[in-house]
N, C-alpha and C positions, 0 to 999 in steps of 0.2 A: 571263456569271456564272461565278464560280470554282466548281470542283467541290466538292461537299459532302464533309466529312471522313468517313472511314470510322469505323464504330463503335469499332474497336480504337484508331484514332488519337484519337478523342474521349475514350476511357477513359484513355489515357496522358496527354492534356492535363489532364484533371480531376485525375488522380493527382499530376501535377507541381504543379498549382496548390494542391492541398490540402497538399502537402509544403512549398511555399513559405510558405503561411499559417501552418503549424505552426511553422516556423522563426522567422517574425516574432513569433509569440506567445511562443515561448521567450525570444527576445531581450528583448521588452518586460517579461516577468516577471522575468528574471534581472538586467536593468539598470535600467529605468525605475522599475518598481514597487518593486523591492528597494531602490533608492537612496532613494526617498521614505520607505519604512519605516525605513531606517537613520537618516535625518535626523530623523524624529519621535522616535526613541529617543534619539539623541544630544543633540538640543536640549532634550529633557525632562530628561535627566540633568544638563546644564549649568545649566538653570533651577533645578532642585532643589538643586544644589550651591551656587548663589548665595543661595538662600533660607535655607540652613542647616537647623538642627534646630528652628526655631521654627514649624513647621507646626501648624495646628489639626488636630483629628481628621478633620474633613471634607476638608481639603486633602490630608492624607496618604492618605485613602481614594481621592480622585480621582487622586492620583499613582500609587497602586497599580493603579487601573483602566487608566491609560495604559500602564504597563509590561506589564500582562497582555495588553492589546489589541495592542500592537506585537509582543509575543512570539508571539501567536497568528497575526498576519499573516505573520510570518517563517516560521513552521512551514507555513502554508497555501501560501505561495509555493514553499517547498522541495518540497512534495508535488506541486504543479502542475508544477514542472520535472521531477520524477521521472516523472510520468505522461507528459509530452510526450517525454521521452527514451526511455521504453519504446516509444512509438509510432514514433519516428524511427529507432531503432537498427536497423542492418542485421543480420538474424538470421544467426547462425553455429551452425546446428543440427548437433549430433553425438550419436552414441549413446554413452552414458556411464553409469557406476554413479552412482546418485542419492545414495548415502550420503555422499560427501565434501561435497556442497553442503549437506546437512542438518547435518553436523557443523560446518561453517563458520558456518551461521546460528545454531546453538546457542552457539557460541563468541562470536559477536558480541553475542548477547543475554545472555551470562553465565549460561547455563542449565547447571547442574551440581549436585553434591552440596551445595556451600555455599549455593546459591540457595534451597534448601528446596522446589524444584519437582521433583516426581516425574515422570520421563519414561520411557516404555517405547517402544522402537523395534523393529519387526519388520524383517526383510530387505526392502529397497526394490527391489532388482533394477535393471535398466537402463531408461533413459528416453531418448527422442529429443528433445533440447531444446537451446536456447541456454544455455550454462553460466552466464553472468552473470544472465540473466533468471530462470533456474530458481532460483538462489540468492536473488534478490530476492523471488520469490514465496514461497519457503519461509520467508524472514525475516519477511515480513509475516504469514503464517499463524501462525507460532509466536508472534510478538509479540501478535497478537490473542488467542490462547489464554491467554497470560500475563496480559494486561491485564484481560480480562473474567473476573474471579474472584469467588467468594463470600468476603467478608472473614473468615468464621468457619471456612473450610475451606482446607487447604493445596492449592495448585494441583496437579492431576494431568493429564498430557497423554499421549495414546497416538497413535502414528504407525504406520500400516501401509498396504500397497498391496493393492488388489483389482483385479487385471488381468482384462481380457477380450480377445476377439480384436481389438478395435478400439482400445481405450484403455488407457493406464497410469493407474490411478486412485489417487492418493495421498490418504489421508484422515487428517485431524488432529482428534482428539476431545479435548475438555476437560470438566472437571467444574464449569464456571462456571454462570451463571444461564441460559444458553441464549437462543435467539431464537425468538419465536413465529412460526409459519408465515406469518402475514399480514404480517410485517415483514421477512422474509428478503431479498426483492428490494430493499427500500429500503436495507438495510445495505450494498449494493454501489454505491450512488450516492455520487458525490464529495461529501465534507464533510457527508453526511447522518448525523447522530448520533441513535441511538435512545434515548440517555440524556442527562441533563443534563451540561453541560460540566464540572461539578465532580465528577461521579460516577466517571468513568474518564478517564485521560489520552489525549492524541492529538487529531487534528482530523478523523478520519473519512475517511481516504483509502486506507488499506492494502488493504482488500478490493477497492476500485475498481482499484487498480494490479494486484493479483493477477489479477483477471478479465481485464484488458486483456492481460496477459502470456499467459494461457491462450488467449485468442481469437486472438492473433497467431500462435500455434502451430496454430490450427485446433481448439482444445479449449474447455474451459469450466471455470468455478469456480462452485460453488453449495453451499448448505447442504443437508445430508441429515438425515432424522429420526434421532434417537438417544434412548435411554432417559433419559439424564441429561446436562445440559450442552448443548454445541453440537458439531456435526461439520461441517467444511468439506471438500469434495472438490475437488482439483485434477486435472482430467482432461486428459491430453495424448495425442494420437494416436500410435500406434506408427510410422506413416508420416507424414513431414512434410506439412503442409497450410498453408503460410505465408499470412498475411494482413497 
């Protein structure tokens, strides 16, 4: 009989198999599923073009449903790909000032005086992280703070760091509707929405991606209690703990 594999060898084999499956998943999403979604959108557009403007109200409503569903499918596939890339990316962890990554995320989201969003940022200090993934996590956290707002109140966001001996803890607080404690873990599930689809934009993947980034660094992302609105903490270890 052949000798049994060592535990270390078995772990490496399982890791290689998981990596291969994840790569296959990414290919299927980016090529096969995306192509099907594009075909539905394009053939629907051609069909509506041939029908012209003589659609009944019901036919127009159905056409709008098709457009909405295909757009949602496209967004969901983009987020699935983003999640798989976060998992596959080889980490390039460096010690860096976190402020440039936050400024870039704010620029991407057009957060400034003209946006009407009030943002206060305290010194962030240095963090041990992959630069690209840190920027992605900050982008999603800020995007969530902007999207989940009370319609009658101007958005207000506060960013600060609460360091301890083990973790760099970035906290982003907003003055939105907040999340009840019983639903906080559900908010981190992929595509799990706590509100109706028409209430807030997005497909419900940002927090999932943010937590995956934190855990790949050996850290965590979670809601914290706060007096008003919501507070999400991104905790990254001072010493690398890659996953």
